[in-house]
C-alpha positions in Angstrom: 105.5 125.2 86.2 102.1 126.1 87.3 101.4 129.6 88.6 99.8 128.2 91.8 103.1 126.3 92.7 105.0 129.6 92.1 102.6 131.6 94.2 102.9 129.0 97.1 106.7 129.0 96.8 106.5 132.8 97.0 104.6 132.9 100.1 106.9 130.2 101.7 109.9 132.3 100.7 108.3 135.4 102.1 107.4 133.8 105.5 110.9 132.5 105.8 112.3 135.9 105.0 110.0 137.5 107.6 111.0 135.1 110.3 114.7 135.3 109.5 114.7 139.0 109.2 113.0 139.3 112.5 115.5 137.1 114.2 118.5 138.5 112.6 117.7 142.2 112.6 115.3 142.4 115.5 116.8 140.0 117.9 120.5 139.0 117.4 121.8 142.1 115.8 119.4 144.9 117.3 122.2 146.3 119.4 124.6 146.3 116.6 122.3 148.4 114.3 121.7 151.0 117.1 125.4 151.3 117.6 126.2 151.5 113.9 123.9 153.9 112.3 125.1 156.8 110.3 124.9 160.4 111.4 121.2 161.0 110.4 118.9 161.2 113.4 115.4 159.8 113.8 115.8 157.4 111.0 114.7 154.2 112.8 111.3 153.8 114.0 110.5 152.6 117.7 109.0 149.2 117.8 105.5 150.4 118.3 105.8 152.7 115.3 106.8 149.9 112.8 104.1 149.5 110.0 103.6 145.7 110.0 101.6 145.5 106.7 104.3 147.0 104.5 106.8 144.8 106.4 104.9 141.7 105.5 104.2 142.9 101.9 108.0 143.5 101.5 108.9 140.1 102.6 106.3 138.5 100.5 107.6 140.5 97.4 111.1 139.1 98.1 109.9 135.6 98.2 107.8 136.1 95.1 110.9 137.5 93.4 112.8 134.3 94.0 109.8 132.0 93.1 109.2 133.9 89.8 112.8 133.7 88.7 113.4 130.1 89.9 110.0 128.8 88.7 109.7 130.6 85.4 113.1 131.1 84.0 115.8 129.4 86.0 114.2 126.0 86.6 115.6 125.7 90.0 114.3 122.9 92.1 116.6 122.0 94.8 117.6 123.6 98.1 121.2 123.7 97.3 120.9 125.4 93.9 118.1 127.8 95.3 120.4 128.8 98.3 123.3 129.5 95.8 121.1 131.6 93.6 119.3 133.2 96.5 122.6 134.3 98.1 123.9 135.8 94.7 120.5 137.5 94.1 120.3 138.9 97.6 123.8 140.1 97.6 123.7 141.9 94.2 120.3 143.5 94.8 121.3 144.6 98.4 124.7 145.9 97.2 123.2 148.0 94.3 121.1 149.9 97.0 123.3 149.9 100.1 126.4 151.1 98.3 124.4 154.0 96.7 123.0 154.8 100.0 126.4 154.7 101.8 127.8 157.1 99.0 124.9 159.6 99.1 123.2 159.5 102.6 124.0 159.6 106.2 121.9 156.6 107.3 124.8 153.9 107.3 128.3 153.3 108.0 130.9 151.2 106.1 130.7 148.6 108.8 126.9 148.4 108.8 126.8 148.3 105.1 129.1 145.3 105.1 127.1 143.5 107.9 123.9 144.2 106.1 125.2 142.7 102.9 126.2 139.5 104.7 122.9 139.2 106.6 120.9 139.7 103.4 123.1 137.2 101.6 122.6 134.6 104.4 118.8 135.2 104.8 118.3 135.2 100.8 120.4 131.8 100.8 117.9 130.3 103.1 114.8 132.0 101.3 116.2 130.8 97.9 116.8 127.3 99.3 113.2 127.0 100.7 111.8 128.3 97.4 113.9 125.9 95.4 113.0 123.0 97.6 109.3 123.6 97.3 109.5 124.0 93.4 111.3 120.8 93.2 108.5 118.9 95.1 106.3 116.6 92.9 
């Protein structure tokens, strides 16, 4: 598969991740996160303190990870297969970090960790689906 197609798929995945992340974390569950942080204080930045460039780069990196795996090695070319792989990758990557954070830091609770894992699996399924769909286009 061409490098250009993989790069475009990665950008599409990054944009989808950014939009769904904003809707999920910033709008729908914002009150939940405020009520379910760990005992550490001053962890979350105020809206006007959020650094948008690293946020964008982080989401683009997530999309590129899926595009690279799907396009170079896994040959994923459908929305359904991309969604399944995306959910699995998102869940496993996030669990490896969130569970260590839960065990060693005061920035989350068991409840917020479980909800975050579910959110990332959902978002990653849609991102993976979008990437797989684009890679399958002729």
